[in-house]
Rosetta silent file (secondary structure, phi, psi, omega in degrees, C-alpha in Angstrom):
SEQUENCE: XXXXXXXXXXXXXXXXXXXXXXXXXXXXXXXXXXXXXXXXXXXXXXXXXXXXXXXXXXXXXXXXXXXXXXXXXXXXXXXXXXXXXXXXXXXXXXXXXXXXXXXXXXXXXXXXXXXXXXXXXXXXXXXXXXXXXXXXXXXXXXXXXXXXXXXXXXXXXXXXXXXXXXXX
SCORE:     score description
SCORE:     0.000 S_00000001
   1 L     0.000  133.472  179.501  -17.471    9.461  -20.248 S_00000001
   2 L   -77.110  147.677  172.904  -16.256    6.583  -18.086 S_00000001
   3 L   -93.952  144.427 -177.369  -18.567    4.875  -15.679 S_00000001
   4 L   -93.240  130.121  177.244  -17.350    4.521  -12.137 S_00000001
   5 L   -63.863  139.543 -178.597  -17.276    1.052  -10.617 S_00000001
   6 L   -87.931   -9.760 -178.469  -19.497    0.799   -7.589 S_00000001
   7 H   -60.153  -48.775  177.417  -17.288   -1.795   -5.845 S_00000001
   8 H   -61.614  -34.898  178.704  -14.913    0.747   -4.232 S_00000001
   9 H   -67.786  -40.581  177.358  -17.899    2.800   -3.135 S_00000001
  10 H   -62.610  -40.955  177.118  -19.552   -0.267   -1.579 S_00000001
  11 H   -63.675  -38.132  176.718  -16.292   -1.011    0.254 S_00000001
  12 H   -60.714  -45.045  179.780  -16.233    2.599    1.484 S_00000001
  13 H   -65.623  -38.424  177.535  -19.752    2.210    2.881 S_00000001
  14 H   -64.616  -41.788  179.147  -18.829   -1.100    4.548 S_00000001
  15 H   -63.752  -38.921  178.533  -15.770    0.492    6.145 S_00000001
  16 H   -62.149  -42.469  178.873  -17.929    3.361    7.370 S_00000001
  17 H   -67.415  -41.190  178.717  -20.352    0.890    8.951 S_00000001
  18 H   -63.178  -42.208  177.606  -17.501   -1.120   10.523 S_00000001
  19 H   -58.058  -46.762 -179.203  -16.035    2.062   11.984 S_00000001
  20 H   -63.511  -39.851  178.892  -19.378    2.934   13.545 S_00000001
  21 H   -64.208  -42.408  177.547  -19.754   -0.579   14.996 S_00000001
  22 H   -64.014  -40.041  178.590  -16.309   -0.440   16.607 S_00000001
  23 H   -62.833  -44.361  178.705  -17.092    2.987   18.056 S_00000001
  24 H   -66.225  -39.729  177.503  -20.369    1.731   19.522 S_00000001
  25 H   -61.693  -41.581  177.198  -18.698   -1.411   20.880 S_00000001
  26 H   -61.084  -41.139  177.938  -16.083    0.764   22.580 S_00000001
  27 H   -66.044  -49.896 -177.278  -18.814    2.868   24.169 S_00000001
  28 H   -64.360  -45.015 -179.270  -20.920   -0.085   25.293 S_00000001
  29 H   -68.665  -45.551 -178.753  -18.026   -2.147   26.637 S_00000001
  30 H   -61.444  -57.387 -178.473  -16.299    0.806   28.285 S_00000001
  31 H   -72.424  -29.656  175.425  -19.288    2.343   29.993 S_00000001
  32 H   -63.179  -40.230  177.561  -20.862   -1.087   30.549 S_00000001
  33 H   -63.826  -38.050  176.052  -17.804   -2.160   32.515 S_00000001
  34 H   -61.502  -48.374 -177.740  -18.160    0.974   34.660 S_00000001
  35 H   -61.872  -44.120  179.705  -21.823    0.245   35.330 S_00000001
  36 H   -62.185  -48.838 -177.696  -21.135   -3.410   36.169 S_00000001
  37 H   -64.429  -42.800  178.647  -18.267   -2.625   38.541 S_00000001
  38 H   -70.133  -34.914  176.570  -20.131    0.157   40.292 S_00000001
  39 H   -64.382  -41.136  179.105  -23.320   -1.923   40.402 S_00000001
  40 H   -65.480  -46.970 -175.084  -21.516   -4.827   42.032 S_00000001
  41 H   -71.920  -47.206 -175.276  -19.765   -2.670   44.607 S_00000001
  42 H   -94.240  -31.452 -179.161  -22.568   -0.254   45.488 S_00000001
  43 H   -80.994  -46.827 -177.965  -25.678   -2.187   44.452 S_00000001
  44 L   -95.951   -4.693  179.075  -24.820   -5.651   45.724 S_00000001
  45 L    55.349   38.165  175.340  -22.444   -4.404   48.436 S_00000001
  46 L   -88.337  136.507 -179.183  -19.767   -6.895   47.408 S_00000001
  47 L  -125.846   92.482  175.808  -16.292   -5.962   48.547 S_00000001
  48 L  -139.198  129.767 -178.741  -13.563   -7.769   46.682 S_00000001
  49 H   -58.669  -22.290 -179.836  -10.564   -6.012   45.154 S_00000001
  50 H   -67.344  -21.502  178.115  -10.939   -8.145   42.027 S_00000001
  51 H   -67.350  -22.840  178.235  -14.110   -6.219   41.162 S_00000001
  52 H   -67.948  -19.613  178.103  -11.962   -3.173   40.498 S_00000001
  53 H   -59.552  -37.372  179.856  -10.552   -5.078   37.501 S_00000001
  54 H   -66.453  -36.803  176.546  -13.859   -4.474   35.681 S_00000001
  55 H   -63.418  -41.877  179.223  -13.552   -0.757   36.326 S_00000001
  56 H   -69.804  -28.206  172.704  -10.049   -0.799   34.853 S_00000001
  57 H   -63.141  -40.681  176.920  -11.378   -2.707   31.848 S_00000001
  58 H   -60.811  -44.894  177.364  -13.731    0.232   31.305 S_00000001
  59 H   -62.186  -45.859 -179.688  -10.835    2.665   31.481 S_00000001
  60 H   -61.202  -40.180 -179.700   -8.736    0.509   29.170 S_00000001
  61 H   -68.681  -40.978  179.203  -11.589    0.228   26.689 S_00000001
  62 H   -65.711  -37.471  175.761  -12.256    3.959   26.627 S_00000001
  63 H   -68.486  -37.416  178.999   -8.548    4.593   25.994 S_00000001
  64 H   -63.944  -25.325  178.411   -8.617    1.862   23.332 S_00000001
  65 H   -63.537  -24.274  174.576  -11.366    3.820   21.592 S_00000001
  66 H   -64.168  -32.996  178.333   -8.703    6.354   20.670 S_00000001
  67 H   -65.066  -36.782  179.681   -7.093    3.572   18.619 S_00000001
  68 H   -59.329  -43.372  178.673  -10.329    3.154   16.668 S_00000001
  69 H   -62.402  -38.052  179.195  -10.127    6.769   15.569 S_00000001
  70 H   -72.028  -38.783 -178.818   -6.550    6.341   14.387 S_00000001
  71 H   -64.030  -41.414 -177.199   -7.244    3.081   12.532 S_00000001
  72 L   -98.798   18.748 -178.964  -10.139    4.586   10.567 S_00000001
  73 L   -60.035  -48.931  179.283   -8.580    8.042   10.155 S_00000001
  74 L  -107.942  113.995  176.971   -7.930    7.603    6.415 S_00000001
  75 L   -58.665  147.644 -175.826  -10.626    5.646    4.555 S_00000001
  76 H   -57.563  -31.283 -178.379   -9.251    2.766    2.443 S_00000001
  77 H   -59.472  -33.739  178.428  -10.411    4.358   -0.796 S_00000001
  78 H   -74.515  -26.064  176.105   -7.782    7.081   -0.286 S_00000001
  79 H   -68.489  -22.603  175.132   -5.115    4.439    0.287 S_00000001
  80 H   -62.409  -26.084  177.695   -5.829    3.335   -3.290 S_00000001
  81 H   -67.762  -20.684 -179.183   -4.181    6.583   -4.400 S_00000001
  82 H   -93.236    0.626 -177.191   -0.903    5.263   -2.962 S_00000001
  83 L   -64.708  154.242  177.238   -1.082    1.993   -4.897 S_00000001
  84 L   -83.159  -16.829  178.741    1.688    0.986   -7.256 S_00000001
  85 L   -86.118  128.709 -178.209   -0.872   -0.104   -9.871 S_00000001
  86 H   -64.923  -40.552 -178.049   -1.992    2.683  -12.188 S_00000001
  87 H   -64.412  -36.772  179.041   -5.449    1.155  -12.731 S_00000001
  88 H   -69.228  -38.713  176.198   -6.088    1.009   -8.976 S_00000001
  89 H   -61.197  -46.845 -178.652   -5.007    4.640   -8.586 S_00000001
  90 H   -64.544  -42.093  179.421   -7.319    5.728  -11.401 S_00000001
  91 H   -63.215  -41.978  178.402  -10.255    3.727  -10.054 S_00000001
  92 H   -63.111  -45.860 -179.184   -9.766    5.228   -6.594 S_00000001
  93 H   -63.182  -43.650  179.799   -9.525    8.766   -8.000 S_00000001
  94 H   -64.267  -39.462  178.811  -12.612    8.343  -10.203 S_00000001
  95 H   -66.567  -41.925  178.080  -14.607    6.943   -7.283 S_00000001
  96 H   -62.090  -42.305  179.507  -13.511    9.809   -5.040 S_00000001
  97 H   -67.306  -35.865 -179.171  -14.502   12.326   -7.714 S_00000001
  98 H   -69.711  -31.496 -178.390  -17.877   10.632   -8.278 S_00000001
  99 L  -123.568   45.172 -170.851  -18.712   10.733   -4.540 S_00000001
 100 H   -57.788  -48.989 -176.649  -16.606   13.736   -3.619 S_00000001
 101 H   -60.055  -45.135 -177.366  -18.852   15.301   -0.996 S_00000001
 102 H   -71.223  -47.562 -174.371  -19.334   12.100    0.959 S_00000001
 103 H   -73.654  -49.460  179.326  -15.803   10.708    0.735 S_00000001
 104 H   -70.528  -30.742  175.051  -13.765   13.875    1.128 S_00000001
 105 H   -61.577  -41.496  177.614  -16.279   15.024    3.709 S_00000001
 106 H   -65.655  -45.052  177.879  -15.555   11.916    5.782 S_00000001
 107 H   -59.692  -43.859 -179.164  -11.802   12.401    5.405 S_00000001
 108 H   -63.535  -43.343  178.787  -12.161   16.062    6.391 S_00000001
 109 H   -64.231  -39.995 -179.681  -14.228   15.217    9.497 S_00000001
 110 H   -64.976  -40.776 -174.066  -11.738   12.540   10.538 S_00000001
 111 H   -90.591  -46.906 -173.598   -8.696   14.778   10.196 S_00000001
 112 H   -97.451  -15.046 -176.853   -9.918   18.317   10.810 S_00000001
 113 L    65.937 -125.182 -178.781  -12.997   17.713   12.957 S_00000001
 114 L   -89.735   -2.421 -179.203  -15.028   20.909   13.047 S_00000001
 115 L   -74.639  166.027 -177.747  -12.223   23.060   11.617 S_00000001
 116 L   -68.399  123.149 -179.798  -12.224   24.404    8.063 S_00000001
 117 L  -122.465   26.290 -175.793  -11.273   21.695    5.569 S_00000001
 118 H   -62.600  -24.468  179.603  -12.181   23.483    2.347 S_00000001
 119 H   -64.216  -29.965 -179.967   -8.648   22.975    1.001 S_00000001
 120 H   -63.568  -37.343 -176.938   -9.274   19.212    0.724 S_00000001
 121 H   -68.906  -25.023 -177.714  -12.102   19.714   -1.763 S_00000001
 122 L  -100.089    4.380 -178.399   -9.928   21.712   -4.146 S_00000001
 123 L   -71.988  144.055  173.722   -6.863   19.430   -4.088 S_00000001
 124 L   -79.884  175.373 -179.872   -5.663   17.827   -7.298 S_00000001
 125 H   -59.277  -44.130 -178.659   -4.914   14.129   -7.524 S_00000001
 126 H   -67.357  -41.273  179.285   -1.218   14.661   -6.812 S_00000001
 127 H   -65.296  -42.559  179.347   -1.857   16.994   -3.877 S_00000001
 128 H   -66.073  -38.606  177.715   -4.377   14.606   -2.347 S_00000001
 129 H   -62.108  -43.722  178.240   -1.980   11.688   -2.829 S_00000001
 130 H   -65.861  -38.238  177.910    0.778   13.589   -1.012 S_00000001
 131 H   -61.631  -46.620  179.238   -1.651   14.575    1.740 S_00000001
 132 H   -65.339  -41.470  179.210   -2.662   10.927    2.243 S_00000001
 133 H   -59.999  -41.405  179.999    0.971    9.791    2.112 S_00000001
 134 H   -65.588  -39.383 -177.352    1.864   12.286    4.825 S_00000001
 135 H   -78.694  -13.325 -177.928   -1.032   11.176    7.051 S_00000001
 136 L  -112.641   26.018  177.493   -0.240    7.464    6.620 S_00000001
 137 L   -60.910  -36.222  175.821    3.436    7.450    7.535 S_00000001
 138 L  -100.458  128.400 -178.021    2.498    5.309   10.534 S_00000001
 139 L   -82.908   85.448 -177.302    0.495    2.196    9.652 S_00000001
 140 H   -69.417  -25.687  178.133   -2.273    2.517   12.252 S_00000001
 141 H   -65.491  -41.692  177.904   -4.281   -0.296   10.683 S_00000001
 142 H   -67.847  -43.629  178.305   -1.485   -2.764   11.406 S_00000001
 143 H   -61.399  -39.603  178.708   -0.982   -1.347   14.900 S_00000001
 144 H   -62.430  -40.325  178.025   -4.739   -1.649   15.500 S_00000001
 145 H   -65.659  -41.448  177.689   -4.725   -5.347   14.569 S_00000001
 146 H   -64.905  -42.438  178.742   -1.805   -5.993   16.909 S_00000001
 147 H   -60.709  -40.171  179.926   -3.549   -4.014   19.661 S_00000001
 148 H   -63.401  -34.255  178.133   -6.707   -6.086   19.193 S_00000001
 149 H   -67.181  -25.436  175.510   -4.686   -9.275   19.721 S_00000001
 150 H   -88.340  -35.649 -175.924   -3.687   -7.905   23.149 S_00000001
 151 H   -65.232  -46.146 -175.687   -7.037   -6.345   24.016 S_00000001
 152 H   -60.047  -50.305  177.666   -9.154   -9.481   23.606 S_00000001
 153 H   -62.315  -36.929  178.754   -7.145  -11.700   26.021 S_00000001
 154 H   -64.473  -44.073  179.335   -6.950   -8.866   28.561 S_00000001
 155 H   -63.277  -41.119  178.424  -10.721   -8.302   28.358 S_00000001
 156 H   -66.135  -41.054  179.537  -11.394  -12.025   28.761 S_00000001
 157 H   -64.774  -42.526  178.802   -8.999  -12.265   31.721 S_00000001
 158 H   -65.145  -39.646  176.691  -10.586   -9.291   33.467 S_00000001
 159 H   -63.275  -40.732  176.682  -14.032  -10.767   32.900 S_00000001
 160 H   -61.053  -45.186  179.190  -12.780  -14.045   34.377 S_00000001
 161 H   -59.044  -39.327 -179.938  -11.432  -12.195   37.457 S_00000001
 162 H   -67.134  -44.492  179.113  -14.806  -10.537   37.970 S_00000001
 163 H   -66.076  -41.024  178.179  -16.713  -13.813   37.695 S_00000001
 164 H   -60.868  -43.069  179.892  -14.178  -15.523   39.953 S_00000001
 165 H   -66.860  -33.612 -179.282  -14.552  -12.787   42.569 S_00000001
 166 H   -64.689  -40.197 -175.726  -18.350  -13.038   42.389 S_00000001
 167 L   -91.215    9.099  176.617  -18.378  -16.738   43.267 S_00000001
 168 L   -87.615    0.000    0.000  -15.867  -16.507   46.110 S_00000001
């Protein structure tokens, strides 16, 4: 019997943790921007149209949280099934089989939500590979990185507008 390398599993756990951190950051930044903008306007009774920029940052961030779900829709371990290297495919498959409940369970929750995903657990290697290929036609990870390059400057600019409006 072959032993399964723990490196892909460790990477799976790291990706899971990163996903959770991005989700929490989206919640904190989004709702935090709402609280700040409403606190400034209603708590401090400041009236400057630039303060509305912080409210729109909250809206933008909450919409951006949808991108997080798309980026982490398919865990990287399943992308190993699409590799051109046979050894990488086999390692990914063996790791998935060794931690089937956790890994396929995560994939099922990401794709099906609360709906019945029992078909995923009974898929063969070829069926699962085709399923992953179908779900990854659009490279959301690449789109997410590009989106992040736009999000960060926009968030910094909106924060600058809010600080600028405060000191006027």
